[in-house]
N, C-alpha and C positions, 0 to 999 in steps of 0.2 A: 604638198604646197611649198611653192618655192619662196625662200626668203630672200629678199633684195640685198644684194651687198652695198654696204654704206659707202660713201665717198671715202677717198682717203686723202689726208692732210699731210703735205711734204713738211720736211724738218724746217725748211725756209719760211713757209707760212708761219708755223709755230714761233719761229725766231723773231718775225717781224712784230708778231704780236706781243713777245715779251718785249722789244725794244720800244714800243708804244706804250706799254704798262697797261694792257688792257685788263689783263687778268688782275693786277692791284688794285683796278678799280671797280671791280666785279663786272666787268664786261666781257663778252664774248663776240668772235666774228661770226655774224649770222649770214648765211648763204640760203637765200630761197629762190624759187622759180615762179615767177609772175605771167600772167597773160598780157600779150603785147609786145611793142619791140618790132622792128622792120621785118622779123623772121617768124614770130608766132609767139614765142615765149622770149621773157627776158629775164637775166639774173638780178637780184637785188643783192646787194655785198655791202653790209653795215656794221658797226658796233652796236650792240643791243644786249640785253638782260637774257639770260637763258627763260624759257618759259618749260611749264610742267611738262607738255607734250613734246617738246624737242628731243632729238636725239644730239647727245653731247659726245665729242671726239675731244678729250682731252690729252695733253703731255705738259708735264712739267707746269702744271697750275695754268695752263694756257689753254682757251677752250674754242671749238668752233661747233655752232649749233646749226640742225637744219630742224625745221618743220614737218611734222608728219606728211601734209599735202605736198611738200616739196620733195620729199625722200625719194618716192619711183623714179622722178625725172633726173635724178641724181645718181643713179645705181650705178657704181663702178667709176665714179668719177674721181678725178684728180684736184684737188685746191690746191694751190701754189701761189707763190708770191714773186714777181719777178721785177728785174731792174731794167728798162732799157731806154732809148733817147726821148721816147714819146712820156717817159715817167714811170716811177714806180706803182705797181696796183697787185691786188690780188687777181688771179686768173684760174680759169676753172677748164680744164680738159675734159670735154664731157663724151663717152663714146656712143651715147643714145642721140646725142644730136646728129641730124641726117645734113643739116645745113647751117650754117652760121654766116654772119655778115660782118664786115670791116671792123663795125667798131667792138666787137669782142663779148658784147653783153646779150645779143640775142642770138636765138636761134631755133629750129624746127625739129619736129621729131615725126 
């Protein structure tokens, strides 16, 4: 049986969570995959409280959580934080996505 490799979280993403005080407030960055969006699936990225069945990726008190349903869609993905002209945001580089759209939050597999 193959075990899925969990997503990786960059130091920049953990640093941003620390800057906004997420861990201090008991919050984690939730990365989820939902049906919908212009390409079939879309990412939901928000601050949330960790749940029992979440995979928790933790560094220096900051946490990124992924629910068990979303986990297979995020195998080997990289969760990062970027600052661009269009704004600063958390982004996901997902090797499982066969196509994506311009919004950066929707993809297909």
